[in-house]
C-alpha positions in Angstrom: -49.9 34.4 14.7 -52.2 31.4 14.3 -51.9 28.1 16.1 -50.8 26.2 12.9 -47.8 28.4 12.4 -46.9 28.3 16.1 -47.0 24.4 16.0 -44.7 24.3 12.9 -42.2 26.7 14.4 -41.9 24.5 17.5 -41.2 21.5 15.3 -38.2 23.1 13.6 -34.7 22.6 15.0 -32.9 26.0 15.6 -30.0 26.6 13.1 -27.5 27.2 15.9 -28.0 23.5 16.9 -28.6 22.0 13.4 -25.5 23.5 11.8 -23.0 22.0 14.3 -24.7 18.6 14.0 -24.3 18.6 10.2 -20.6 19.6 10.5 -20.0 16.9 13.0 -21.5 14.2 10.7 -19.4 15.4 7.8 -16.1 15.6 9.7 -16.3 12.5 11.9 -15.7 9.9 9.2 -12.6 11.9 8.0 -11.2 12.1 11.5 -11.8 8.3 12.0 -10.3 7.0 8.7 -7.7 9.5 7.4 -5.2 9.4 10.2 -1.6 9.6 9.0 0.9 7.1 10.6 4.5 8.1 10.4 7.2 5.5 9.8 11.0 5.7 10.1 13.4 3.1 8.8 16.6 2.8 10.9 19.6 0.5 11.5 20.6 -0.7 14.9 22.8 2.4 15.4 19.7 4.5 15.1 20.7 5.9 11.7 18.0 6.6 9.1 18.2 4.1 6.2 16.8 4.7 2.6 14.6 1.8 1.6 11.9 0.5 -0.7 8.6 0.3 1.1 5.6 -1.8 0.1 2.3 -1.8 2.1 -0.3 -4.5 1.7 -3.8 -5.2 2.8 -2.8 -8.3 4.8 -6.4 -9.8 4.8 -6.9 -9.5 1.0 -3.2 -10.0 0.0 -3.4 -6.9 -2.2 -0.7 -4.2 -2.6 -1.8 -0.8 -1.4 1.3 1.2 -2.6 5.0 1.0 -3.2 7.4 3.9 -2.4 11.1 4.5 -2.6 11.8 6.5 0.5 14.7 8.3 2.2 14.0 6.4 5.4 10.8 8.1 6.4 7.2 7.9 5.0 3.6 8.3 6.1 0.8 5.8 5.7 -2.8 7.1 5.5 -5.1 4.6 7.2 -8.0 3.3 5.0 -11.5 2.6 6.4 -11.7 -0.8 4.6 -8.3 -2.2 5.8 -7.9 -3.7 9.3 -4.5 -5.5 9.0 -1.5 -4.0 7.2 1.7 -5.7 6.0 4.8 -3.5 5.6 7.6 -4.8 3.5 11.0 -3.1 3.7 14.0 -3.7 1.4 17.3 -1.8 1.7 20.7 -2.4 0.2 23.1 -4.0 2.7 20.3 -5.0 5.1 18.1 -8.0 5.6 14.6 -7.7 4.2 11.9 -7.2 6.8 8.2 -7.8 6.7 6.1 -6.6 9.6 2.4 -7.0 10.4 0.2 -4.4 12.1 -3.4 -4.1 13.0 -5.1 -0.8 12.6 -5.3 -0.4 16.4 -1.5 -1.1 16.7 -0.7 1.6 14.2 -2.9 4.2 15.9 -1.7 3.5 19.4 2.0 3.1 18.5 2.3 6.0 16.1 5.0 6.9 15.1 6.4 3.5 14.1 10.1 2.7 14.0 11.3 -0.3 11.9 14.8 -1.4 12.7 16.8 -3.3 10.0 19.7 -5.7 10.6 22.9 -5.5 8.5 23.8 -8.4 6.3 26.8 -10.4 7.7 30.0 -10.8 5.7 29.2 -14.5 5.1 26.1 -16.6 6.0 28.1 -19.6 4.8 30.2 -19.4 8.0 27.2 -19.9 10.1 25.8 -22.7 8.1 29.0 -24.7 8.4 28.7 -24.6 12.1 25.6 -26.7 11.8 27.6 -29.6 10.3 30.2 -29.3 13.0 27.7 -29.4 15.9 25.9 -32.3 14.3 29.1 -34.3 14.0 30.0 -33.6 17.6 26.4 -34.6 18.6 26.1 -31.5 20.7 23.0 -32.1 22.9 22.9 -28.4 23.8 22.0 -27.1 20.3 19.5 -24.3 20.8 16.1 -24.5 19.0 17.0 -21.4 17.1 20.7 -21.2 16.1 22.9 -18.4 17.5 24.2 -17.3 14.1 20.7 -16.6 12.7 19.0 -13.4 13.7 15.2 -13.7 13.7 13.4 -12.1 10.7 16.7 -11.6 9.0 18.8 -14.2 7.2 18.0 -14.7 3.5 18.8 -16.7 0.4 17.9 -15.8 -3.2 16.9 -18.3 -5.9 16.5 -17.2 -9.5 14.0 -18.2 -12.3 13.9 -17.9 -16.1 11.6 -15.3 -17.6 7.9 -16.4 -17.2 8.8 -19.5 -15.2 8.1 -20.5 -11.7 9.3 -24.2 -11.3 12.3 -25.0 -9.2 15.3 -26.0 -11.3 18.6 -27.8 -10.6 20.5 -24.6 -10.0 18.3 -23.9 -6.9 18.9 -27.4 -5.3 22.1 -26.5 -3.5 20.4 -23.6 -1.7 17.2 -25.6 -1.0 19.2 -28.5 0.5 20.9 -26.1 2.9 17.5 -24.8 4.0 16.3 -28.3 4.5 19.4 -29.2 6.6 19.0 -26.1 8.7 15.3 -26.6 9.4 15.8 -30.3 10.1 18.4 -29.4 12.8 16.6 -26.4 14.3 13.0 -27.1 14.8 12.2 -23.5 15.9 13.3 -22.0 12.6 10.5 -20.9 10.2 10.6 -19.3 6.8 9.1 -16.4 4.9 9.2 -17.2 1.2 8.9 -14.0 -0.9 8.4 -14.2 -4.7 9.4 -11.4 -7.1 9.1 -10.8 -10.8 10.7 -8.5 -13.4 8.9 -5.5 -15.0 8.2 -7.3 -18.3 4.5 -7.8 -19.0 1.5 -6.5 -17.0 1.7 -5.8 -13.3 -1.2 -8.2 -12.5 0.5 -11.0 -14.5 3.8 -10.4 -12.7 2.1 -10.4 -9.3 0.5 -13.7 -10.0 3.9 -15.1 -11.3 5.7 -14.0 -8.1 3.1 -15.7 -5.9 3.5 -19.0 -8.0 7.3 -18.8 -7.5 7.0 -18.5 -3.7 4.4 -21.3 -3.6 6.5 -23.6 -5.7 9.5 -23.2 -3.3 7.3 -24.0 -0.3 5.8 -27.1 -2.0 9.3 -28.4 -2.7 10.4 -28.0 0.9 7.2 -29.6 2.2 7.6 -32.6 -0.1 11.1 -33.0 1.4 9.6 -33.4 4.8 9.5 -29.9 6.3 6.2 -29.1 8.1 3.9 -26.8 6.1 3.1 -24.7 9.2 6.7 -23.5 9.4 6.3 -21.4 6.2 4.7 -18.1 5.2 4.7 -17.3 1.5 3.6 -14.4 -0.6 4.4 -12.6 -3.9 5.1 -8.9 -4.3 5.3 -8.7 -8.1 7.5 -6.0 -9.5 8.7 -4.5 -6.2 12.0 -2.8 -6.9 12.3 -4.3 -10.4 14.5 -2.7 -13.0 12.8 -1.1 -16.0 12.0 -3.5 -18.9 14.4 -1.7 -21.2 17.4 -2.8 -19.1 19.6 -5.6 -20.3 18.7 -9.2 -19.6 21.7 -9.6 -17.3 20.2 -6.9 -15.1 16.5 -7.9 -15.3 17.1 -11.6 -14.5 18.0 -10.7 -10.9 14.4 -9.5 -10.4 13.0 -13.0 -11.2 13.7 -14.5 -7.8 12.5 -15.9 -4.5 14.0 -14.7 -1.2 14.1 -16.8 2.0 13.9 -15.1 5.4 14.2 -17.1 8.6 12.3 -16.3 11.7 11.3 -17.8 15.1 
């Protein structure tokens, strides 16, 4: 064997070392970015609740997917997403929107989201505000006892293709203003929706305009802007376009959720 061949052989990496290195490079990204996070949706009794789930890239405000679940679902982490928003809607329960960093999801896996049941009447609670105000109760808490954080909601409806606040919404808006004036720790999530008519992109834009319009109205009435979070979710849970107008019009709405 000449010296040239001997030198070339010494420069080569043995296959028993090279092959594992190649496999490690190929597998490592998959292990890092394809982890499944398991979610369960429950009520306060610990019972599984069927719900509509929407997951968003919270930094880009873009929807990643929507799923109608039996109360359990899995989220596959994406390499490009650092912060996730998980929106949960179930009949008979308050809507809930939770925020998670990628690190929170991996360290807390599996994730349990607990929903609160809707009360028989929110009006009963709102009337107690007026009674306490009249009595000049100096011990009124910053967050009212009858509101559960991340829970209580109102719904306002809009004509097809419209996003401006009309006179029919004023009664609800005035109640929200009264509540937020009296309880300075109360904040709002304002969530816009749209029906399934037209393109998804157009409806997503319309839902965002609806939520923004409600916030602007409340700010003009003197409520501080920092007390609001607003976003639109487009056609989430919307009825098919072929449904009758009486059914579809309920999808063109804004929901109000109070939180601390």
